[in-house]
C-alpha positions, 0 to 999 in steps of 0.5 A, a space after each residue: 830330749 827330756 827323759 821320760 819318768 814314771 808318773 808315780 812310785 806305784 806305777 814303777 812298782 807295777 811295771 817292775 812287778 809286771 817285768 818280774 812276773 812272767 812265764 818264769 813265775 807261772 810256767 817255769 816255777 811250778 814245774 821246777 817246783 813239781 820236779 824238785 820236792 815242792 815246799 823244799 824247793 820253795 824254801 831253797 828259792 826264798 833263801 837264794 832270793 834273799 842272797 842273790 836276787 834282791 841285792 842284784 835287783 837293787 844294784 841294777 836299779 841303782 845303776 839306772 837311776 844314777 846314770 839316767 841312761 839306757 844300760 849301755 850309757 849307764 854302764 859306761 858312765 859308772 864304769 868309765 871304760 868302753 869295756 863296761 859300755 860293751 857289758 851294757 850293750 850285751 845286756 840290751 842284746 840279751 833282752 832282745 834275744 829273750 823277747 824273741 824266743 819269749 814271744 814264741 811261747 807267749 804266742 802259744 799262750 795266746 793261741 791256747 786262750 783263743 782255742 779255750 774260748 772256741 772250746 777246742 781244748 775241752 775234748 783233750 781227756 787223755 795225755 796222748 790227745 793233749 800231746 798230739 794237739 800241742 804238737 800239731 798246734 806248734 807245728 802249724 805255721 798258720 797258728 804259730 805265725 798268726 798268734 806271734 804277730 797278734 801277741 807282738 802287736 799288743 806289745 808294740 802298741 803299749 811300747 809305742 805309746 810311751 813310759 807313762 801312757 803305755 808301760 805304766 798305764 798298761 801295767 796298772 790295768 794288767 797286773 791287778 787283773 792278773 792277781 784277780 784271775 790267779 787268786 780266783 784259780 787258787 781259791 777254786 783249786 782249794 775247793 776241789 776234792 783232793 785239793 788239800 794234797 796240792 796245798 801240802 805239796 806247796 807248803 810241807 817240805 820234805 828235807 830228803 829232797 834237798 839235793 845239789 841240783 835242787 839248790 842250783 835250780 833254786 839259785 837260777 830261779 831266784 835270779 831269773 824270776 826278777 828279770 835280772 841280767 837283761 837290761 830291763 831293771 837298769 832301764 826301768 831304774 833310769 826312769 826313776 827320780 833321784 830321791 826314790 827309795 830303791 831298797 824300799 821300792 824293791 821289797 814290794 817288787 820281790 814280795 809280789 813276785 813271791 806271792 804270784 809264784 806261790 799262788 801259781 803253785 797253789 792254783 796248779 797243784 791243787 788242780 793237778 792233785 785233784 785230778 790224780 795226775 803227777 806234779 812232776 810233769 815238767 815243761 808240759 805241765 802248762 800246755 799238755 797236763 792242765 788241758 786234760 784237767 780242765 776237760 775233766 772238772 766242772 767249770 773247766 771251760 771257764 777255768 781254761 779261759 781264765 788260766 790262759 788269759 792269766 798266762 797272756 797277761 803275765 807274758 805281755 808285761 814281761 815282753 814289753 820289759 824285755 823290749 824296752 832296753 833296746 828302745 831306750 838305747 835307740 832314743 838315748 844313743 841314736 836320738 830317735 823318737 820313741 815311735 821310730 825306736 818302738 817300730 824298729 824294735 818290734 820289727 827286729 824282734 819279729 824277724 828273730 822270733 819268726 825262725 823260733 816259731 817255725 823251729 817247731 814246724 817247717 824248720 824243725 829239721 834245721 839245727 845248730 849244735 844239735 838244737 833248733 833255733 828256739 832252743 839255741 836262743 833259749 840255752 844261750 840266753 838263760 845259761 850264759 848271757 842272763 847270768 853274765 849280765 847280772 854278774 856284770 851289774 854286781 861287779 860294777 856296783 861292788 868293785 868298779 864303782 866300789 860299794 863305798 862310793 855307791 852306798 851314798 847313792 843307795 842311801 839317797 831317798 832311803 836315809 830313814 831306812 838305813 838309819 833305823 836298820 844300819 845292819 842293812 849296809 853290811 847285808 848289801 855290801 856282803 851280798 853285792 860284793 861277794 855272795 851274789 857274784 859267787 852264786 852267779 858264777 856257780 849257776 853259770 858253771 853248772 849250766 855249762 856242765 862243769 858240775 
């Protein structure tokens, strides 16, 4: 069976950007930034992105392009051992788990979009009302399961169509639309009274806010914001031609991710500061704090619709990227047709996402290690499996394959770049072999409570 490939380099970039830009960029980044000093956190995040995120992104795409296989086959071919094949399968499993709990939060975003259109968010003018509304919404099996099915159906339709006609074509439409909506919200926020305070919060660092916790959170955000460690970028890399300039392609992917995160910060904090609310509202910033703001400002009805449309688009592009590694594995290893592989994956994700969604309603009393099913999957994926997957990719390229043997493949298609900037070779070697693995181990130890 001939392997599908991207129709164009731009198509791959849009798909990879869509994977990287999800709820992590628009939901997690602003609230973590709000709790850790604003511009100070942004500075730390950019440093960590340069040291960890970008080199691991290059490593994962290089693995996929070299092997032209799913993560399991790619890791086995390059690692030449079944243990490395196991590491590849782990990243596929990680993407599957991520897509399952992710679909629950994405479903909430879709549900809030529907409620925004119906005007049900316009009366939430106090924190108590917003909190009660969110709890009632997430506890309702009708709403929870309904929006979950609707969201997964959208993702399934894109994946069912294929790489070019589905993933690539879908991202070419959704990503420009996402940028337009986000840019509109950022400009609108800057025009609001007091919006300049939000802008200062995003761009004016307070160095007294530099703490070990802020550094570790910045490391984690740099790693997670590029969809690393879950088989996605290895899979997307496997659809690339052999002569594609990987470092040159990864630069716009990373830059787009930074721009979207910053625009999200500007849009959210100019609105929050204008309403006189605290930027350190934590995880509730998106579903509980912002609806209060939209209820109080002129044009709030339209802005609430645009904001939750933005979230749905961001979630959808990331959802399809998290499900694609399992589809690619079933096509490569089991020789299934894409339609069958997509149908199986969609059904399996729904079966695992269902208890995640019901964890906030009828099954809220069911806990494992003191966590409901949703929080258990979230903890295991973000704190253990994703960093472990990224660590395996860096070790595979830097040590098992060895950077010396991997570098000619990295140079393929990028001869002019490395010819003009020979120091890039040392940057990648030091980062992939030493800095990235060290940083990822630190992230994992911190997540496990060692620090």
